C-alpha positions as CSV (number, residue, x, y, z in Angstrom):
1,M,-0.1,0.0,0.2
2,K,2.7,2.5,0.9
3,M,4.5,1.7,-2.5
4,F,1.1,2.6,-4.3
5,K,0.9,5.6,-2.4
6,A,4.5,6.5,-3.2
7,L,4.1,6.0,-7.0
8,A,0.6,7.5,-7.3
9,G,1.9,10.8,-5.6
10,A,5.0,10.9,-7.8
11,G,2.9,10.3,-11.0
12,L,0.7,13.1,-10.2
13,Y,3.6,15.4,-9.7
14,L,5.0,14.3,-12.9
15,I,1.9,14.8,-14.9
16,V,1.0,18.0,-13.4
17,L,4.5,19.6,-13.5
18,A,6.1,17.8,-16.4
19,V,3.6,16.7,-18.8
20,L,0.7,19.3,-18.8
21,P,2.9,22.3,-19.2
22,R,4.6,20.8,-22.3
23,A,1.3,19.9,-23.7
24,V,-0.1,23.4,-23.1
25,V,3.0,24.9,-24.4
26,N,2.8,22.7,-27.8
27,N,-1.0,23.6,-28.3
28,V,-0.7,27.5,-28.0
29,P,-0.4,29.3,-31.0
30,P,3.4,30.6,-31.7
31,E,1.8,34.3,-31.8
32,V,0.6,34.0,-28.3
33,L,3.7,32.6,-27.0
34,N,5.8,35.3,-28.7
35,Q,3.7,38.2,-26.9
36,L,4.3,36.5,-23.5
37,G,8.0,36.0,-23.8
38,S,10.2,32.8,-23.5
39,W,8.5,30.0,-22.0
40,E,10.7,27.2,-22.8
41,G,12.9,28.0,-19.6
42,V,10.0,28.1,-17.4
43,V,8.6,24.8,-18.8
44,T,12.2,23.2,-18.5
45,N,12.3,24.4,-14.8
46,L,8.8,22.9,-14.1
47,T,9.9,19.7,-15.5
48,I,13.1,19.5,-13.3
49,L,10.9,20.6,-10.3
50,G,8.5,17.9,-11.1
51,F,11.0,15.1,-11.1
52,M,12.5,16.5,-7.9
53,L,9.1,16.6,-6.3
54,A,8.4,12.9,-7.2
55,A,11.8,11.7,-6.0
56,L,11.2,13.4,-2.7
57,H,7.6,12.3,-2.3
58,I,8.7,8.7,-3.0
59,T,11.5,9.2,-0.4
60,K,9.2,10.7,2.2
61,T,6.4,8.0,1.6
62,L,8.7,5.1,1.8
63,T,11.1,6.0,4.7
64,P,10.1,5.6,8.4
65,K,9.0,8.6,10.1
66,N,12.0,8.5,12.7
67,N,14.5,8.4,9.8
68,P,16.2,11.9,9.4
69,L,15.9,11.5,5.6
70,N,12.2,11.5,6.0
71,L,12.4,15.0,7.7
72,L,14.9,16.3,5.2
73,A,12.5,15.1,2.3
74,A,9.3,16.6,3.9
75,V,11.1,19.9,4.4
76,I,12.5,20.2,0.9
77,L,9.2,19.1,-0.5
78,D,7.5,21.8,1.2
79,L,10.0,24.2,0.3
80,I,9.9,23.4,-3.4
81,E,6.0,23.6,-3.4
82,L,6.3,27.1,-1.7
83,Y,8.8,28.2,-4.6
84,I,6.3,27.0,-7.3
85,F,3.5,28.9,-5.7
86,L,5.2,32.0,-5.2
87,F,6.5,31.5,-8.9
88,F,3.0,31.5,-10.1
89,I,1.4,34.3,-8.3
90,G,4.4,36.5,-8.9
91,F,4.1,35.7,-12.8
92,G,7.6,34.4,-12.8
93,D,9.3,36.6,-10.2
94,V,9.4,34.7,-6.8
95,T,10.9,37.7,-4.9
96,S,7.9,39.8,-5.6
97,L,5.9,37.8,-3.2
98,G,2.7,38.3,-5.1
99,K,2.9,42.0,-6.2
100,V,2.9,42.1,-9.9
101,E,3.3,45.0,-12.5
102,K,3.3,44.1,-16.0
103,Q,3.4,45.9,-19.2
104,I,1.1,44.4,-22.1
105,N,1.8,45.4,-25.5
106,M,-1.1,44.9,-27.6
107,T,-3.1,47.6,-29.6
108,A,-2.8,50.1,-26.7
109,N,-0.1,49.7,-24.0
110,V,-1.6,48.6,-20.9
111,K,-0.2,48.2,-17.4
112,M,-1.5,45.6,-15.2
113,M,-1.2,45.6,-11.5
114,L,-2.1,42.6,-9.4
115,D,-1.5,42.4,-5.6
116,F,-1.5,38.7,-4.1
117,R,0.7,39.4,-1.1
118,I,-1.9,38.2,1.3
119,F,-2.1,34.9,-0.5
120,A,2.0,34.7,-0.3
121,Q,1.7,35.6,3.4
122,I,-0.7,32.8,4.1
123,M,1.5,30.2,2.2
124,I,4.6,31.2,4.0
125,A,2.8,31.0,7.2
126,A,1.4,27.6,6.2
127,F,5.1,26.5,5.2
128,I,6.3,27.5,8.7
129,I,3.7,25.7,10.3
130,K,4.1,22.4,8.3
131,M,7.8,22.7,9.0
132,I,7.2,23.0,12.8
133,V,4.7,19.9,12.5
134,S,7.4,17.8,10.5
135,V,9.8,18.5,13.1
136,L,7.6,17.6,16.0
137,E,6.6,14.4,14.3
138,Y,10.2,13.5,13.8
139,I,11.0,14.0,17.5
140,N,7.9,12.2,18.7
141,E,8.9,9.2,16.4
142,K,12.3,9.4,17.9
143,K,11.2,9.3,21.5
144,K,8.8,6.4,20.6
145,Q,11.8,4.5,19.1
146,A,13.9,5.3,22.2
147,T,11.6,4.4,25.1
148,P,11.6,0.4,25.7
149,K,8.3,-1.3,25.4
150,V,6.9,-3.0,28.4
151,V,5.8,-6.5,28.0
């Protein structure tokens, strides 16, 4: 059952981050892609992150909770997910933390301003909470392992 859970989660990461972006870019007309800029680098980065997340998910699922590798995989998995979220709400700029100003060159020059900082703050807070929970679970499992069982 654990193996199925690990492979299913890894497959989901690969489909969402490696297969779907390539399919979307291949089906969008070149005129639209030229207006938006170079997306090949973004798709390549998403593919790499998808494979990393798949490997980390398998590692986290198959290793025991009292193993430091499980803790490391959980923390890095959460960190990469936060990075991807900030990348998307920042329209490619992770450091903007959700505040975006873009110039759109169409018939008339249009300046678009979006402010998603509240979502970025919520995700960062959720990331910190998930990290604390992961560390506490690791410590709890270590304590369970260290205490002798009474028969």
